[in-house]
N, CA, C and O of each residue as an XYZ file, in Angstrom:
836
protein
N      -6.213    -15.199    -16.734
C      -6.126    -14.206    -15.656
C      -5.841    -14.899    -14.327
O      -6.350    -15.988    -14.058
N      -5.018    -14.249    -13.498
C      -4.711    -14.769    -12.174
C      -5.779    -14.290    -11.211
O      -6.111    -13.104    -11.217
N      -6.338    -15.179    -10.373
C      -7.365    -14.734     -9.418
C      -6.866    -13.601     -8.540
O      -5.715    -13.594     -8.102
N      -7.754    -12.636     -8.288
C      -7.364    -11.464     -7.526
C      -6.927    -11.827     -6.110
O      -6.001    -11.234     -5.557
N      -7.621    -12.826     -5.529
C      -7.278    -13.234     -4.186
C      -5.863    -13.771     -4.125
O      -5.125    -13.481     -3.184
N      -5.471    -14.576     -5.153
C      -4.125    -15.127     -5.196
C      -3.084    -14.036     -5.389
O      -2.007    -14.095     -4.795
N      -3.394    -13.034     -6.218
C      -2.463    -11.920     -6.419
C      -2.259    -11.161     -5.119
O      -1.133    -10.809     -4.769
N      -3.354    -10.908     -4.403
C      -3.231    -10.192     -3.140
C      -2.402    -10.991     -2.149
O      -1.635    -10.419     -1.374
N      -2.552    -12.303     -2.170
C      -1.784    -13.135     -1.247
C      -0.297    -13.061     -1.555
O       0.525    -12.951     -0.645
N       0.057    -13.122     -2.867
C       1.460    -13.050     -3.271
C       2.055    -11.703     -2.902
O       3.133    -11.637     -2.313
N       1.348    -10.616     -3.250
C       1.847     -9.273     -2.952
C       1.966     -9.086     -1.462
O       2.922     -8.473     -0.988
N       1.001     -9.611     -0.704
C       1.032     -9.477      0.750
C       2.235    -10.179      1.356
O       2.801     -9.705      2.341
N       2.627    -11.302      0.776
C       3.799    -12.020      1.298
C       5.070    -11.219      1.073
O       5.978    -11.241      1.903
N       5.136    -10.515     -0.045
C       6.323     -9.696     -0.307
C       6.386     -8.496      0.622
O       7.464     -8.087      1.055
N       5.218     -7.933      0.927
C       5.185     -6.695      1.688
C       4.623     -6.919      3.090
O       4.054     -6.011      3.696
N       4.792     -8.151      3.600
C       4.293     -8.436      4.944
C       5.066     -7.633      5.977
O       6.284     -7.502      5.852
N       4.419     -7.102      6.973
C       5.120     -6.336      8.010
C       6.057     -7.228      8.800
O       5.740     -8.376      9.113
N       7.246     -6.662      9.123
C       8.220     -7.421      9.893
C       9.078     -8.360      9.061
O       9.891     -9.103      9.611
N       8.908     -8.338      7.727
C       9.710     -9.193      6.844
C      11.053     -8.537      6.614
O      11.124     -7.472      6.001
N      12.145     -9.167      7.105
C      13.458     -8.532      7.088
C      14.259     -8.867      5.836
O      15.219     -8.169      5.512
N      13.869     -9.938      5.122
C      14.615    -10.308      3.933
C      14.413     -9.262      2.832
O      13.347     -8.659      2.716
N      15.464     -9.063      2.029
C      15.374     -8.164      0.882
C      14.481     -8.803     -0.161
O      14.800     -9.894     -0.633
N      13.369     -8.173     -0.547
C      12.465     -8.788     -1.528
C      13.140     -8.926     -2.885
O      14.112     -8.236     -3.193
N      12.594     -9.844     -3.693
C      13.123    -10.084     -5.032
C      12.821     -8.891     -5.935
O      12.048     -7.997     -5.592
N      13.464     -8.915     -7.102
C      13.293     -7.803     -8.046
C      11.829     -7.579     -8.402
O      11.381     -6.437     -8.510
N      11.066     -8.688     -8.588
C       9.670     -8.545     -8.929
C       8.895     -7.824     -7.819
O       7.919     -7.121     -8.079
N       9.358     -8.017     -6.570
C       8.607     -7.453     -5.446
C       8.949     -6.006     -5.171
O       8.227     -5.350     -4.421
N      10.037     -5.470     -5.753
C      10.425     -4.091     -5.496
C       9.444     -3.102     -6.107
O       9.336     -1.962     -5.656
N       8.733     -3.544     -7.132
C       7.728     -2.670     -7.714
C       6.514     -2.614     -6.785
O       6.241     -3.560     -6.045
N       5.796     -1.503     -6.833
C       4.590     -1.371     -6.018
C       3.539     -2.369     -6.508
O       3.531     -2.734     -7.684
N       2.645     -2.814     -5.601
C       1.646     -3.808     -6.013
C       0.819     -3.380     -7.193
O       0.425     -4.214     -8.008
N       0.544     -2.079     -7.306
C      -0.293     -1.606     -8.406
C       0.437     -1.656     -9.744
O      -0.195     -1.635    -10.801
N       1.786     -1.723     -9.698
C       2.567     -1.712    -10.943
C       3.033     -3.097    -11.358
O       3.724     -3.236    -12.367
N       2.670     -4.123    -10.601
C       3.072     -5.471    -10.973
C       2.313     -5.895    -12.233
O       1.086     -5.815    -12.287
N       3.054     -6.339    -13.230
C       2.417     -6.721    -14.493
C       1.843     -8.136    -14.363
O       2.159     -8.884    -13.437
N       0.989     -8.463    -15.331
C       0.388     -9.796    -15.327
C       1.440    -10.872    -15.529
O       1.324    -11.968    -14.980
N       2.497    -10.557    -16.336
C       3.567    -11.525    -16.565
C       4.327    -11.797    -15.277
O       4.666    -12.942    -14.979
N       4.597    -10.729    -14.506
C       5.304    -10.888    -13.252
C       4.512    -11.749    -12.283
O       5.062    -12.632    -11.624
N       3.193    -11.477    -12.202
C       2.357    -12.248    -11.297
C       2.330    -13.709    -11.732
O       2.351    -14.613    -10.896
N       2.285    -13.938    -13.056
C       2.279    -15.313    -13.560
C       3.547    -16.041    -13.153
O       3.489    -17.203    -12.752
N       4.700    -15.374    -13.249
C       5.946    -15.995    -12.837
C       5.947    -16.287    -11.347
O       6.530    -17.272    -10.894
N       5.274    -15.400    -10.575
C       5.271    -15.601     -9.127
C       4.446    -16.812     -8.722
O       4.871    -17.599     -7.876
N       3.271    -16.967     -9.318
C       2.342    -17.982     -8.828
C       2.436    -19.286     -9.594
O       1.829    -20.268     -9.166
N       3.160    -19.356    -10.701
C       3.254    -20.586    -11.477
C       4.021    -21.636    -10.686
O       5.103    -21.331    -10.184
N       3.513    -22.861    -10.549
C       4.209    -23.876     -9.759
C       5.532    -24.324    -10.371
O       6.403    -24.822     -9.657
N       5.697    -24.152    -11.703
C       6.941    -24.555    -12.327
C       8.021    -23.498    -12.198
O       9.210    -23.802    -12.291
N       7.607    -22.255    -11.983
C       8.569    -21.160    -12.021
C       8.901    -20.639    -10.636
O       9.934    -19.994    -10.452
N       8.049    -20.904     -9.661
C       8.228    -20.321     -8.339
C       8.830    -21.343     -7.396
O       8.432    -22.508     -7.407
N       9.781    -20.922     -6.582
C      10.367    -21.788     -5.570
C      10.417    -21.059     -4.240
O      10.468    -19.829     -4.205
N      10.403    -21.809     -3.141
C      10.463    -21.223     -1.808
C      11.917    -21.065     -1.409
O      12.713    -21.994     -1.549
N      12.270    -19.857     -0.898
C      13.618    -19.642     -0.392
C      13.569    -18.538      0.653
O      13.070    -17.446      0.380
N      14.074    -18.808      1.830
C      14.098    -17.826      2.925
C      12.701    -17.301      3.233
O      12.549    -16.135      3.594
N      11.697    -18.130      3.099
C      10.359    -17.709      3.449
C       9.680    -16.820      2.427
O       8.579    -16.340      2.697
N      10.266    -16.577      1.284
C       9.670    -15.722      0.263
C       9.633    -16.404     -1.072
O      10.204    -17.481     -1.244
N       8.958    -15.779     -2.035
C       8.845    -16.343     -3.386
C       9.970    -15.794     -4.255
O      10.253    -14.596     -4.238
N      10.608    -16.684     -5.017
C      11.687    -16.267     -5.925
C      11.421    -16.885     -7.282
O      11.187    -18.089     -7.380
N      11.455    -16.068     -8.340
C      11.225    -16.570     -9.701
C      12.451    -17.310    -10.196
O      13.572    -16.815    -10.073
N      12.243    -18.503    -10.760
C      13.326    -19.333    -11.257
C      12.993    -19.826    -12.663
O      12.715    -21.013    -12.834
N      13.010    -18.955    -13.678
C      12.651    -19.415    -15.035
C      13.609    -20.440    -15.603
O      13.201    -21.319    -16.363
N      14.926    -20.335    -15.232
C      15.892    -21.297    -15.773
C      15.580    -22.704    -15.264
O      15.685    -23.682    -16.005
N      15.194    -22.791    -13.984
C      14.889    -24.090    -13.420
C      13.669    -24.708    -14.100
O      13.625    -25.907    -14.374
N      12.685    -23.856    -14.362
C      11.476    -24.361    -15.025
C      11.788    -24.856    -16.424
O      11.273    -25.891    -16.846
N      12.641    -24.117    -17.161
C      13.006    -24.535    -18.509
C      13.763    -25.852    -18.476
O      13.561    -26.707    -19.338
N      14.637    -26.021    -17.481
C      15.398    -27.266    -17.379
C      14.492    -28.434    -17.078
O      14.714    -29.541    -17.568
N      13.441    -28.191    -16.249
C      12.538    -29.274    -15.896
C      11.656    -29.676    -17.076
O      11.349    -30.854    -17.261
N      11.257    -28.690    -17.866
C      10.333    -28.979    -18.968
C      11.066    -29.403    -20.248
O      10.439    -29.931    -21.166
N      12.374    -29.181    -20.321
C      13.119    -29.535    -21.525
C      13.263    -31.047    -21.623
O      13.717    -31.691    -20.677
N      12.882    -31.617    -22.757
C      12.920    -33.057    -22.954
C      14.224    -33.458    -23.594
O      14.708    -32.794    -24.511
N      14.793    -34.545    -23.112
C      16.067    -35.036    -23.635
C      15.858    -35.611    -25.028
O      14.939    -36.399    -25.248
N      16.712    -35.216    -25.970
C      16.617    -35.682    -27.355
C      17.826    -36.554    -27.662
O      18.964    -36.193    -27.363
N      17.556    -37.717    -28.268
C      18.646    -38.604    -28.679
C      19.338    -38.011    -29.892
O      18.714    -37.832    -30.938
N      20.622    -37.704    -29.764
C      21.351    -37.120    -30.872
C      22.852    -37.249    -30.702
O      23.344    -37.405    -29.585
N      23.578    -37.185    -31.803
C      25.047    -37.220    -31.790
C      25.561    -36.112    -32.701
O      24.884    -35.694    -33.640
N      26.763    -35.651    -32.405
C      27.390    -34.617    -33.230
C      28.770    -35.093    -33.662
O      29.577    -35.508    -32.830
N      29.037    -35.035    -34.951
C      30.320    -35.461    -35.516
C      30.783    -34.403    -36.512
O      30.058    -33.455    -36.814
N      32.004    -34.582    -37.016
C      32.513    -33.631    -38.001
C      33.241    -34.369    -39.108
O      33.728    -35.483    -38.914
N      33.309    -33.735    -40.272
C      34.073    -34.258    -41.399
C      35.030    -33.182    -41.888
O      34.717    -31.992    -41.847
N      36.186    -33.605    -42.346
C      37.211    -32.647    -42.785
C      37.732    -33.011    -44.175
O      37.778    -34.180    -44.561
N      38.117    -31.982    -44.903
C      38.836    -32.163    -46.157
C      39.637    -30.886    -46.380
O      39.069    -29.814    -46.591
N      40.971    -31.013    -46.332
C      41.844    -29.853    -46.455
C      41.475    -28.788    -45.420
O      41.589    -29.056    -44.224
N      41.043    -27.608    -45.823
C      40.702    -26.570    -44.845
C      39.193    -26.460    -44.625
O      38.733    -25.535    -43.955
N      38.429    -27.383    -45.174
C      36.962    -27.348    -45.031
C      36.543    -28.237    -43.855
O      37.060    -29.341    -43.682
N      35.602    -27.741    -43.055
C      35.107    -28.489    -41.895
C      33.584    -28.508    -41.950
O      32.949    -27.461    -42.071
N      33.004    -29.698    -41.861
C      31.546    -29.864    -41.830
C      31.163    -30.513    -40.507
O      31.701    -31.560    -40.146
N      30.232    -29.892    -39.782
C      29.749    -30.418    -38.507
C      28.321    -30.912    -38.706
O      27.460    -30.167    -39.175
N      28.069    -32.182    -38.345
C      26.755    -32.785    -38.535
C      26.140    -33.135    -37.184
O      26.796    -33.720    -36.322
N      24.874    -32.768    -37.011
C      24.127    -33.132    -35.815
C      22.988    -34.068    -36.239
O      22.109    -33.683    -37.010
N      23.019    -35.291    -35.729
C      22.052    -36.319    -36.110
C      21.168    -36.638    -34.904
O      21.671    -36.939    -33.822
N      19.843    -36.568    -35.098
C      18.891    -36.874    -34.016
C      17.709    -37.646    -34.597
O      17.541    -37.735    -35.813
N      16.907    -38.192    -33.712
C      15.716    -38.919    -34.178
C      14.775    -37.969    -34.894
O      14.541    -36.851    -34.434
N      14.233    -38.415    -36.027
C      13.372    -37.532    -36.802
C      12.635    -38.293    -37.871
O      12.262    -39.454    -37.698
N      12.430    -37.602    -38.999
C      11.626    -38.199    -40.064
C      12.328    -38.166    -41.420
O      11.658    -38.147    -42.452
N      13.647    -38.159    -41.441
C      14.382    -38.296    -42.689
C      14.815    -37.004    -43.347
O      15.121    -36.999    -44.539
N      14.852    -35.891    -42.595
C      15.297    -34.625    -43.179
C      16.813    -34.515    -43.115
O      17.417    -34.767    -42.073
N      17.419    -34.140    -44.224
C      18.871    -33.928    -44.276
C      19.104    -32.569    -44.910
O      18.763    -32.355    -46.074
N      19.685    -31.650    -44.146
C      19.897    -30.292    -44.632
C      21.365    -29.896    -44.499
O      22.056    -30.280    -43.556
N      21.812    -29.114    -45.479
C      23.179    -28.595    -45.499
C      23.102    -27.072    -45.539
O      22.609    -26.492    -46.506
N      23.589    -26.435    -44.487
C      23.515    -24.978    -44.364
C      22.083    -24.458    -44.559
O      21.862    -23.414    -45.172
N      21.129    -25.209    -44.024
C      19.737    -24.770    -44.050
C      18.939    -25.154    -45.285
O      17.737    -24.893    -45.333
N      19.559    -25.760    -46.277
C      18.823    -26.153    -47.478
C      18.905    -27.668    -47.674
O      19.862    -28.289    -47.214
N      17.926    -28.273    -48.345
C      17.948    -29.727    -48.553
C      19.206    -30.175    -49.263
O      19.749    -29.455    -50.102
N      19.664    -31.366    -48.925
C      20.913    -31.874    -49.486
C      20.804    -32.078    -50.998
O      21.822    -32.116    -51.689
N      19.567    -32.210    -51.524
C      19.386    -32.394    -52.965
C      19.719    -31.127    -53.748
O      19.866    -31.181    -54.969
N      19.839    -29.994    -53.068
C      20.126    -28.719    -53.743
C      21.573    -28.262    -53.583
O      21.902    -27.112    -53.875
N      22.426    -29.156    -53.122
C      23.829    -28.784    -52.913
C      24.482    -28.406    -54.227
O      24.268    -29.063    -55.245
N      25.268    -27.360    -54.208
C      26.042    -26.912    -55.377
C      27.526    -27.185    -55.151
O      27.973    -27.182    -54.004
N      28.311    -27.424    -56.222
C      27.923    -27.472    -57.635
C      27.160    -28.745    -57.986
O      27.322    -29.788    -57.353
N      26.327    -28.627    -59.010
C      25.458    -29.733    -59.387
C      26.246    -30.942    -59.867
O      25.808    -32.079    -59.691
N      27.405    -30.705    -60.473
C      28.212    -31.812    -60.971
C      28.749    -32.713    -59.881
O      29.053    -33.877    -60.141
N      28.875    -32.198    -58.652
C      29.379    -33.005    -57.534
C      28.251    -33.447    -56.601
O      28.517    -33.979    -55.524
N      27.006    -33.235    -56.998
C      25.878    -33.578    -56.119
C      25.800    -35.077    -55.844
O      25.496    -35.496    -54.727
N      26.076    -35.883    -56.873
C      26.050    -37.343    -56.670
C      27.114    -37.787    -55.679
O      26.944    -38.786    -54.980
N      28.215    -37.040    -55.621
C      29.298    -37.396    -54.708
C      28.845    -37.237    -53.264
O      29.178    -38.065    -52.416
N      28.095    -36.190    -52.978
C      27.645    -35.946    -51.600
C      26.507    -36.896    -51.219
O      26.263    -37.115    -50.032
N      25.810    -37.459    -52.202
C      24.703    -38.370    -51.934
C      25.158    -39.835    -51.890
O      24.330    -40.723    -51.692
N      26.439    -40.099    -52.066
C      26.931    -41.473    -52.102
C      26.582    -42.284    -50.850
O      26.189    -43.443    -50.982
N      26.709    -41.721    -49.633
C      26.324    -42.513    -48.446
C      24.869    -42.974    -48.489
O      24.558    -44.080    -48.047
N      23.968    -42.128    -49.021
C      22.549    -42.502    -49.111
C      22.347    -43.569    -50.180
O      21.551    -44.490    -49.998
N      23.075    -43.445    -51.305
C      22.982    -44.459    -52.358
C      23.469    -45.818    -51.848
O      22.874    -46.851    -52.157
N      24.547    -45.814    -51.070
C      25.155    -47.062    -50.614
C      24.295    -47.761    -49.540
O      24.103    -48.976    -49.590
N      23.787    -46.990    -48.579
C      23.066    -47.573    -47.452
C      21.574    -47.702    -47.702
O      20.905    -48.502    -47.048
N      21.042    -46.924    -48.642
C      19.611    -46.925    -48.880
C      18.912    -45.893    -48.006
O      19.280    -45.683    -46.851
N      17.903    -45.259    -48.577
C      17.210    -44.198    -47.824
C      16.513    -44.668    -46.555
O      16.439    -43.897    -45.599
N      15.985    -45.924    -46.495
C      15.319    -46.363    -45.256
C      16.187    -46.243    -44.008
O      15.656    -46.044    -42.915
N      17.503    -46.358    -44.140
C      18.370    -46.202    -42.962
C      18.391    -44.766    -42.455
O      18.708    -44.522    -41.291
N      18.055    -43.812    -43.326
C      18.049    -42.396    -42.919
C      16.634    -41.912    -42.607
O      16.460    -40.760    -42.209
N      15.621    -42.761    -42.776
C      14.243    -42.294    -42.628
C      13.862    -41.999    -41.180
O      12.904    -41.269    -40.926
N      14.599    -42.556    -40.245
C      14.259    -42.349    -38.825
C      15.079    -41.278    -38.134
O      14.986    -41.125    -36.916
N      15.890    -40.527    -38.890
C      16.763    -39.514    -38.292
C      16.668    -38.207    -39.068
O      16.332    -38.193    -40.252
N      16.965    -37.129    -38.390
C      17.148    -35.817    -39.020
C      18.603    -35.431    -38.874
O      19.167    -35.527    -37.784
N      19.219    -34.993    -39.963
C      20.651    -34.621    -39.937
C      20.791    -33.194    -40.417
O      20.357    -32.846    -41.515
N      21.403    -32.373    -39.583
C      21.660    -30.971    -39.924
C      23.170    -30.792    -40.040
O      23.903    -31.084    -39.095
N      23.642    -30.312    -41.197
C      25.078    -30.172    -41.466
C      25.400    -28.714    -41.699
O      24.714    -28.027    -42.457
N      26.454    -28.241    -41.039
C      26.978    -26.896    -41.256
C      28.398    -27.026    -41.786
O      29.230    -27.682    -41.160
N      28.690    -26.414    -42.927
C      30.025    -26.524    -43.520
C      30.566    -25.137    -43.811
O      29.829    -24.239    -44.219
N      31.861    -24.976    -43.594
C      32.527    -23.707    -43.893
C      34.008    -23.961    -44.159
O      34.571    -24.974    -43.745
N      34.623    -23.007    -44.866
C      36.036    -23.112    -45.194
C      36.268    -23.921    -46.455
O      35.417    -24.712    -46.862
N      37.437    -23.719    -47.077
C      37.792    -24.482    -48.261
C      37.027    -24.088    -49.492
O      36.287    -23.104    -49.487
N      37.203    -24.861    -50.563
C      36.518    -24.596    -51.816
C      35.312    -25.502    -52.000
O      34.916    -26.216    -51.078
N      34.732    -25.471    -53.192
C      33.533    -26.246    -53.465
C      33.785    -27.751    -53.316
O      33.013    -28.450    -52.661
N      34.858    -28.240    -53.921
C      35.135    -29.676    -53.890
C      35.463    -30.142    -52.478
O      34.994    -31.197    -52.051
N      36.263    -29.369    -51.751
C      36.612    -29.746    -50.379
C      35.378    -29.778    -49.494
O      35.260    -30.655    -48.639
N      34.456    -28.844    -49.680
C      33.232    -28.841    -48.883
C      32.372    -30.073    -49.178
O      31.775    -30.648    -48.268
N      32.310    -30.474    -50.443
C      31.532    -31.656    -50.802
C      32.077    -32.891    -50.091
O      31.310    -33.689    -49.551
N      33.403    -33.049    -50.089
C      34.010    -34.203    -49.439
C      33.854    -34.139    -47.923
O      33.715    -35.177    -47.277
N      33.875    -32.947    -47.350
C      33.680    -32.806    -45.910
C      32.235    -33.158    -45.535
O      31.995    -33.790    -44.506
N      31.277    -32.748    -46.371
C      29.866    -33.027    -46.098
C      29.598    -34.532    -46.130
O      28.953    -35.068    -45.228
N      30.095    -35.220    -47.175
C      29.831    -36.661    -47.296
C      30.471    -37.433    -46.145
O      29.924    -38.438    -45.690
N      31.614    -36.970    -45.677
C      32.255    -37.648    -44.549
C      31.477    -37.421    -43.260
O      31.304    -38.351    -42.472
N      30.998    -36.179    -43.031
C      30.205    -35.889    -41.843
C      28.891    -36.684    -41.873
O      28.448    -37.192    -40.843
N      28.282    -36.786    -43.037
C      27.033    -37.531    -43.185
C      27.238    -39.013    -42.851
O      26.431    -39.616    -42.143
N      28.317    -39.584    -43.364
C      28.598    -41.007    -43.110
C      28.910    -41.251    -41.642
O      28.414    -42.209    -41.049
N      29.731    -40.386    -41.056
C      30.113    -40.587    -39.651
C      28.910    -40.398    -38.717
O      28.817    -41.059    -37.683
N      27.997    -39.499    -39.080
C      26.851    -39.255    -38.209
C      25.940    -40.464    -38.122
O      25.478    -40.804    -37.033
N      25.664    -41.130    -39.253
C      24.776    -42.286    -39.239
C      25.441    -43.463    -38.524
O      24.762    -44.251    -37.866
N      26.750    -43.584    -38.646
C      27.481    -44.654    -37.937
C      27.432    -44.398    -36.436
O      27.151    -45.311    -35.660
N      27.705    -43.160    -36.020
C      27.728    -42.842    -34.586
C      26.338    -42.970    -33.962
O      26.210    -43.418    -32.823
N      25.302    -42.580    -34.700
C      23.955    -42.680    -34.163
C      23.556    -44.150    -33.953
O      22.974    -44.491    -32.923
N      23.862    -45.000    -34.908
C      23.521    -46.427    -34.760
C      24.338    -47.085    -33.656
O      23.850    -47.983    -32.970
N      25.575    -46.644    -33.485
C      26.392    -47.196    -32.421
C      25.832    -46.842    -31.036
O      25.849    -47.663    -30.120
N      25.340    -45.616    -30.904
C      24.901    -45.136    -29.584
C      23.463    -45.517    -29.263
O      23.155    -45.827    -28.112
N      22.575    -45.502    -30.255
C      21.155    -45.666    -29.962
C      20.506    -46.906    -30.594
O      19.353    -47.207    -30.283
N      21.210    -47.630    -31.470
C      20.617    -48.831    -32.068
C      21.341    -50.057    -31.512
O      21.010    -50.512    -30.417
N      22.305    -50.594    -32.227
C      23.101    -51.703    -31.702
C      24.414    -51.800    -32.457
O      24.585    -51.202    -33.519
N      25.325    -52.553    -31.900
C      26.678    -52.643    -32.463
C      26.687    -53.402    -33.793
O      27.493    -53.096    -34.671
N      25.807    -54.380    -33.948
C      25.776    -55.150    -35.194
C      25.381    -54.277    -36.373
O      25.993    -54.355    -37.439
N      24.351    -53.439    -36.188
C      23.929    -52.539    -37.267
C      25.007    -51.537    -37.599
O      25.254    -51.240    -38.768
N      25.651    -51.013    -36.569
C      26.744    -50.050    -36.783
C      27.889    -50.689    -37.581
O      28.444    -50.060    -38.482
N      28.242    -51.944    -37.248
C      29.339    -52.625    -37.939
C      28.965    -52.887    -39.407
O      29.800    -52.753    -40.301
N      27.712    -53.259    -39.640
C      27.264    -53.503    -41.018
C      27.362    -52.231    -41.862
O      27.846    -52.268    -42.993
N      26.901    -51.106    -41.309
C      26.960    -49.830    -42.031
C      28.413    -49.422    -42.281
O      28.770    -48.978    -43.372
N      29.235    -49.581    -41.254
C      30.642    -49.173    -41.383
C      31.368    -50.008    -42.433
O      32.170    -49.473    -43.199
N      31.099    -51.310    -42.481
C      31.764    -52.166    -43.459
C      31.350    -51.800    -44.886
O      32.174    -51.836    -45.800
N      30.077    -51.449    -45.079
C      29.612    -51.058    -46.420
C      30.329    -49.793    -46.872
O      30.779    -49.711    -48.015
N      30.438    -48.820    -45.997
C      31.066    -47.558    -46.364
C      32.567    -47.714    -46.578
O      33.123    -47.161    -47.527
N      33.222    -48.465    -45.699
C      34.682    -48.631    -45.817
C      35.052    -49.429    -47.053
O      36.084    -49.153    -47.665
N      34.249    -50.404    -47.441
C      34.567    -51.201    -48.614
C      34.435    -50.381    -49.907
O      35.089    -50.681    -50.906
N      33.586    -49.347    -49.880
C      33.426    -48.514    -51.074
C      34.501    -47.441    -51.145
O      35.187    -47.316    -52.160
N      34.655    -46.662    -50.069
C      35.630    -45.568    -50.067
C      36.008    -45.265    -48.621
O      35.163    -44.873    -47.817
N      37.270    -45.446    -48.304
C      37.730    -45.243    -46.919
C      37.590    -43.791    -46.488
O      37.419    -43.519    -45.300
N      37.658    -42.858    -47.423
C      37.572    -41.430    -47.082
C      36.177    -41.018    -46.601
O      35.997    -39.894    -46.131
N      35.175    -41.926    -46.714
C      33.853    -41.635    -46.193
C      33.852    -41.567    -44.660
O      33.003    -40.909    -44.059
N      34.826    -42.265    -44.034
C      34.875    -42.290    -42.580
C      36.189    -41.816    -41.983
O      36.251    -41.462    -40.806
N      37.237    -41.810    -42.793
C      38.569    -41.435    -42.301
C      39.019    -40.177    -43.026
O      38.951    -40.105    -44.253
N      39.476    -39.192    -42.276
C      39.913    -37.927    -42.867
C      41.170    -38.116    -43.703
O      42.044    -38.916    -43.370
N      41.241    -37.368    -44.788
C      42.403    -37.418    -45.687
C      43.452    -36.431    -45.177
O      43.198    -35.227    -45.155
N      44.626    -36.916    -44.765
C      45.636    -36.003    -44.194
C      46.459    -35.249    -45.229
O      47.273    -34.402    -44.859
N      46.273    -35.533    -46.514
C      47.115    -34.903    -47.546
C      46.851    -33.397    -47.620
O      45.713    -32.944    -47.496
N      47.906    -32.649    -47.821
C      47.815    -31.206    -47.976
C      48.674    -30.768    -49.165
O      49.590    -31.477    -49.581
N      48.361    -29.599    -49.694
C      49.136    -29.062    -50.799
C      50.519    -28.680    -50.309
O      50.660    -27.992    -49.298
N      51.545    -29.128    -51.030
C      52.924    -28.833    -50.629
C      53.272    -27.391    -50.985
O      53.004    -26.951    -52.103
N      53.858    -26.659    -50.060
C      54.168    -25.245    -50.312
C      55.187    -25.055    -51.446
O      56.059    -25.896    -51.666
N      55.056    -23.959    -52.139
C      55.998    -23.602    -53.191
C      57.331    -23.186    -52.588
O      57.382    -22.600    -51.506
N      58.414    -23.498    -53.304
C      59.765    -23.080    -52.860
C      60.363    -22.084    -53.837
O      59.936    -21.980    -54.987
N      61.338    -21.372    -53.366
C      62.042    -20.453    -54.242
C      62.906    -21.235    -55.231
O      63.261    -22.387    -54.983
N      63.238    -20.600    -56.345
C      64.061    -21.237    -57.377
C      63.260    -22.046    -58.381
O      63.830    -22.735    -59.227
N      61.932    -21.961    -58.288
C      61.099    -22.697    -59.236
C      59.682    -22.136    -59.240
O      59.342    -21.279    -58.424
N      58.867    -22.621    -60.152
C      57.512    -22.100    -60.288
C      56.511    -22.841    -59.429
O      55.360    -22.414    -59.334
N      56.913    -23.960    -58.786
C      55.996    -24.717    -57.948
C      56.770    -25.392    -56.828
O      57.912    -25.031    -56.545
N      56.132    -26.390    -56.183
C      56.778    -27.035    -55.052
C      57.986    -27.873    -55.468
O      58.966    -27.952    -54.727
N      57.925    -28.499    -56.645
C      59.025    -29.372    -57.084
C      59.731    -28.870    -58.350
O      60.944    -29.032    -58.480
N      58.993    -28.269    -59.276
C      59.601    -27.849    -60.545
C      60.616    -26.729    -60.320
O      60.395    -25.830    -59.509
N      61.737    -26.797    -61.051
C      62.796    -25.767    -60.926
C      62.864    -24.957    -62.214
O      62.476    -25.425    -63.285
N      63.366    -23.728    -62.085
C      63.571    -22.924    -63.272
C      64.660    -23.549    -64.125
O      65.603    -24.153    -63.615
N      64.508    -23.391    -65.451
C      65.503    -23.919    -66.400
C      66.798    -23.128    -66.284
O      66.768    -21.907    -66.129
N      67.912    -23.802    -66.357
C      69.178    -23.082    -66.311
C      70.057    -23.445    -67.520
O      69.911    -24.508    -68.124
N      70.953    -22.543    -67.842
C      71.821    -22.738    -68.998
C      73.251    -22.354    -68.607
O      73.457    -21.400    -67.856
N      74.247    -23.106    -69.123
C      75.631    -22.828    -68.786
C      76.325    -21.930    -69.811
O      77.503    -21.613    -69.644
N      75.635    -21.523    -70.846
C      76.267    -20.628    -71.833
C      75.257    -19.722    -72.471
O      75.611    -18.906    -73.323
């Protein structure tokens, strides 16, 4: 509860005689109709600021002051028309894909493919970070390749920015020596079909008699 004396002081400042400034939205209500939430915003030292001799609520400023900076990087992986965006920050080893643990990724037959970066680098390298991946577009196989690329790039980028260059180079060399597509996007695309045949290159059979 806000002390009654403090509430009277705040309301009195808004409705002081001879005050020519236009009062704030909170002050336009009559003193008897001011809610407890409004009074809290008025008297809170984090939310209230002085301007033109009156009190003005600044919730955005308070949120900016209280918001703590988090170490994190955002990268993406691509495969054909599939795009996976990974956000890596300091944490306790959680890796999620579209809100579910990476161990539950479907199809099950390609699950080992998406876990390859963890198999290669070892789980201890991922134990100090949380990685959230969002993937959309493409088919099942394309999404799996986009996820594994985003996962690999995120751990490399995080170590480069927040650990040291030597660790980043070691991780990058391990991944590149196994499969270059873990860090570099595959530019290949399906060639469009042409007329005069059933596919991009095959032609219909012809006969001269």
